DRENPA-130212 format. One record per residue (C-alpha): x, y, z; residue in three letters. Coordinates in steps of 0.1 Angstrom, whole numbers, plus 5000, padded with zeros to 4 digits. Each point is the difference from the previous one (the first is absolute). Last residue first. Layout:
XYZALA ...
***
This chain:
266182831541UNK 500149794969UNK 502050284984UNK 502649975028UNK 500349624992UNK 500650094964UNK 502850255010UNK 501649745022UNK 499849734973UNK 501850234976UNK 498550174970UNK 498849954965UNK 497150134979UNK 498249864970UNK 500649824968UNK 502550254984UNK 501850045033UNK 500349625002UNK 501849974967UNK 503050245001UNK 501550025034UNK 498749695018UNK 499949774970UNK 503250134985UNK 501849975033UNK 498949645006UNK 500949914964UNK 503550135005UNK 500649855035UNK 499049654989UNK 498649755025UNK 497250235009UNK 498650195029UNK 496850145013UNK 498950125035UNK 502350305000UNK 498350154969UNK 496549955013UNK 498150024967UNK 496850204996UNK 497449924973UNK 496650164994UNK 497949724985UNK 498650024964UNK 500549644988UNK 503050124979UNK 501650155031UNK 499549685019UNK 501449804971UNK 503150224998UNK 500549985038UNK 499649624999UNK 502649974973UNK 502350235018UNK 499849815033UNK 500349664985UNK 502950074976UNK 502050335004UNK 499650035037UNK 500449635007UNK 499049975029UNK 497450175020UNK 498050315009UNK 497050184983UNK 497450245012UNK 496749984982UNK 497250254994UNK 496349994991UNK 498949715021UNK 496249955002UNK 500249665017UNK 498449824971UNK 502450204977UNK 503049865019UNK 498749644997UNK 499250034963UNK 503450154992UNK 501749725019UNK 498249724983UNK 503149854985UNK 501349934964UNK 501950334998UNK 499450235030UNK 502949905022UNK 502650064973UNK 502949774991UNK 498049704991UNK 498749695018UNK 498450185029UNK 498749905034UNK 498050285016UNK 499450015037UNK 497650265013UNK 500550065037UNK 497049925022UNK 501649705018UNK 503250195007UNK 503449964986UNK 502750145024UNK 502250144973UNK 503049885020UNK 499049644990UNK 501250064965UNK 497449844978UNK 500549634991UNK 500749974962UNK 503449825005UNK 498749785028UNK 500149674980UNK 503550084986UNK 500050104963UNK 499949734974UNK 502749994974UNK 502750224984UNK 497550234984UNK 500350245029UNK 499850314978UNK 499149924965UNK 502350114973UNK 501450354995UNK 499449994963UNK 496449915007UNK 497849714990UNK 496350015010UNK 498349785026UNK 499250295024UNK 501049925036UNK 499049805030UNK 499350015037UNK 500050385007UNK 498850155032UNK 497950305007UNK 498850135034UNK 497250254997UNK 499350215030UNK 496650185001UNK 499450305022UNK 498549975035UNK 502250275015UNK 502049765021UNK 500349774970UNK 501650274979UNK 502450095028UNK 501149645005UNK 500449944963UNK 502150324996UNK 502349895029UNK 500249654984UNK 501050154967UNK 502750205017UNK 501349695018UNK 499949804968UNK 502050264981UNK 502550025028UNK 500449625001UNK 500450004962UNK 503250215004UNK 500150264972UNK 501549904966UNK 498949645004UNK 501549655006UNK 497349735001UNK 498649895034UNK 496950234997UNK 499149814968UNK 499549645010UNK 498650095034UNK 497350244988UNK 499850374996UNK 498649974965UNK 498050324998UNK 498450185029UNK 496950194989UNK 498750255025UNK 496450124993UNK 498750365001UNK 496350085006UNK 500250345017UNK 502450114972UNK 503650065010UNK 501550344995UNK 503150194987UNK 502649744994UNK 502850194983UNK 503549855002UNK 
***
């Protein structure tokens, strides 16, 4: 874990912490991930830094060997509602996505650039899907990337471990929520 600094214009991106996802079984308790993401969101807001709350309401249409998650019918009406513990505020940026990553098919990059953001801190579920896809796209768009390792989790322990130990260090820096909060000052 090696987070060294946060740029003056850093945004927090919270991926898919919504009712239909936080209720699924995960490697680390989703309640802990939500609590850590909420602590980050509160700290970013207190410093006037952007908070991006991402939710997913659809998926890519392609066939996969794993099949489509949740293809057994319509999700409950509140499935995409953001976890209330995040304390959504009026000035938070809310992104609704239809793919794994928060950048594809959304105006997230445009909104961040308009605000002068040069770095993103990531939290959310699932580590190897929405969070990793968003981290890869952020890196490809030229943002500095930091992942709060105790504010992410996955349904699969192996994919979670590979993302945290192998992928994220190649895309940016990783550290705990407490260390990131300390860097915020």
